[in-house]
C-alpha positions in Angstrom: -58.1 18.0 10.3 -61.6 17.3 11.5 -65.3 17.6 10.6 -66.0 19.9 7.7 -62.3 20.4 6.8 -61.9 16.7 6.3 -64.9 16.6 3.8 -63.5 19.5 1.8 -60.0 18.0 1.4 -59.5 16.6 -2.1 -59.1 12.7 -2.0 -55.7 11.2 -2.6 -56.4 9.4 -5.8 -53.7 6.9 -5.2 -55.1 5.6 -1.9 -58.7 6.6 -1.4 -61.9 5.4 -3.0 -63.7 8.1 -4.9 -67.0 8.5 -6.8 -67.0 9.1 -10.5 -69.1 11.8 -12.1 -69.9 11.0 -15.8 -70.7 13.9 -18.1 -71.6 14.1 -21.7 -70.0 17.0 -23.6 -69.9 18.1 -27.2 -67.0 19.7 -29.0 -66.0 23.1 -27.6 -68.0 22.6 -24.4 -66.2 23.1 -21.1 -66.1 21.5 -17.7 -64.9 23.7 -14.8 -63.3 22.0 -11.8 -63.7 24.2 -8.7 -62.5 27.3 -10.7 -59.0 25.8 -10.7 -59.0 24.0 -14.0 -61.1 24.1 -17.2 -61.3 21.1 -19.4 -62.3 21.8 -23.0 -63.4 19.2 -25.5 -61.2 20.3 -28.4 -62.0 17.6 -31.0 -63.9 14.4 -31.3 -62.8 12.1 -34.1 -64.0 8.4 -34.3 -63.0 6.9 -31.0 -60.6 9.7 -29.9 -61.4 12.7 -27.9 -58.9 15.6 -27.6 -59.1 17.6 -24.4 -57.5 20.9 -23.6 -56.7 21.9 -20.0 -56.5 25.5 -18.8 -55.0 25.8 -15.3 -52.4 27.6 -13.3 -48.9 26.3 -14.1 -48.6 25.2 -10.4 -51.4 22.6 -11.0 -49.8 19.4 -12.2 -51.8 17.7 -15.0 -50.6 14.3 -16.2 -52.0 11.4 -18.2 -52.5 8.4 -15.8 -49.6 6.4 -17.3 -47.2 9.3 -17.0 -48.3 9.9 -13.4 -47.6 6.2 -12.5 -44.1 6.5 -13.9 -43.5 9.7 -11.9 -44.7 8.0 -8.7 -42.6 4.9 -9.4 -39.5 7.1 -9.9 -40.1 9.1 -6.7 -40.5 5.8 -4.8 -37.2 4.5 -6.2 -35.4 7.7 -5.3 -36.7 7.5 -1.7 -35.3 3.9 -1.4 -31.8 5.0 -2.4 
């Protein structure tokens, strides 16, 4: 890849530094991610925010702690 193609490639969140966009949203408001995923603020209660995700089933969406376990398990399988 080169030039413009390199800039359009999504970063590998495990290895590349990225910038963070911080948004304020109210309940029932939506954030659209490149038309591939919609994040909906479902509920806000005290210090907990419930989010809903609408995306094609082929798009893997995981909580960070779950993704870490998946990556660790994949690395263990590669070693054996």
